[in-house]
C-alpha positions in Angstrom: 0.0 0.0 0.0 1.0 3.6 -0.4 3.2 4.9 2.4 4.6 8.4 2.7 6.8 9.2 5.7 7.7 12.8 6.3 10.7 13.9 8.4 13.0 16.8 9.0 10.8 19.2 10.9 11.8 21.0 14.1 12.0 24.3 15.9 14.0 27.0 14.2 14.4 30.7 14.6 13.1 33.2 12.1 15.5 33.4 9.1 16.6 29.8 9.7 16.4 26.8 7.4 15.1 23.2 7.4 15.1 20.4 4.9 12.1 18.2 4.9 12.1 14.7 3.4 9.3 12.4 2.4 10.1 8.8 1.8 7.6 7.1 -0.5 6.8 3.4 -1.1 4.0 1.2 -2.5 3.6 2.9 -5.8 5.5 3.8 -9.0 7.1 7.0 -7.7 8.1 8.5 -11.0 4.5 8.3 -12.3 3.3 10.9 -9.8 3.6 14.6 -9.4 4.2 15.0 -5.7 3.1 17.9 -3.6 3.8 19.4 -0.2 0.9 20.9 1.8 0.8 22.4 5.3 -1.8 22.7 8.0 -1.6 25.3 10.7 -4.0 25.5 13.7 -7.1 27.5 12.8 -6.2 27.7 9.2 -7.2 25.7 6.1 -4.8 23.3 4.5 -2.5 25.2 2.2 -0.8 23.8 -0.9 2.9 24.7 -0.8 4.7 23.2 -3.7 4.6 20.5 -6.4 7.1 18.7 -8.6 6.4 16.6 -11.7 7.4 12.9 -11.9 10.6 13.7 -13.8 11.4 16.6 -11.6 11.3 18.9 -14.6 8.6 21.3 -13.5 8.1 22.8 -10.1 5.5 25.2 -8.7 5.2 27.2 -5.5 2.7 29.1 -3.6 3.2 32.8 -3.6 3.8 32.7 0.1 6.9 30.5 -0.2 8.2 31.3 -3.7 11.9 32.4 -3.5 12.4 30.8 -0.1 11.4 27.1 -0.6 12.8 24.6 -3.2 11.2 21.3 -3.9 13.2 18.4 -5.4 13.1 14.7 -5.7 15.4 11.7 -5.9 13.8 9.2 -8.2 16.4 6.6 -7.4 15.6 6.7 -3.7 11.8 7.6 -4.0 12.2 10.7 -1.8 10.8 14.1 -2.3 12.5 17.1 -0.4 11.5 20.5 0.6 14.3 22.9 1.3 13.0 25.8 3.3 15.1 28.9 3.8 14.5 32.3 5.4 11.7 30.7 7.5 9.1 33.0 9.0 6.7 32.5 11.9 3.8 32.2 9.5 5.5 29.0 8.1 4.7 27.3 11.3 2.6 24.2 10.5 2.5 20.5 10.1 3.9 19.7 6.6 2.7 16.7 4.6 3.7 15.3 1.3 1.1 13.6 -1.0 0.5 12.3 -4.5 -1.2 15.0 -6.4 -5.0 14.8 -6.2 -4.9 12.7 -3.1 -5.1 13.4 0.5 -2.0 13.2 2.6 -1.5 9.8 4.1 1.4 10.3 6.5 1.8 11.7 10.0 3.4 14.9 8.8 6.3 16.7 10.3 6.0 19.7 12.6 7.8 22.9 11.7 7.8 25.6 14.3 9.4 29.0 13.5 9.8 31.0 16.7 12.4 33.2 18.4 
């Protein structure tokens, strides 16, 4: 079955960086555009970024563009989210998912606070 395991979150000061990872299994990884979404308390789920199966096309929400970079390793079935210049408003639980499908994993908590 499909498994997506997110990791790499933590507590970081404003302006800091984190690199999230999502290990995928149970499906043909290269066949899927993968996305990152985030959920913050009291706010709706927000799409953050996406990357096509071959890694050739990426897209970003306006709120993270220029600060976050999505990538994938199709040999290891992992999708990454490099997050730089983090802001308090980036605080959320981050999930990866196959495009068009709900997140399946536990997510990873990112907290940006001084």
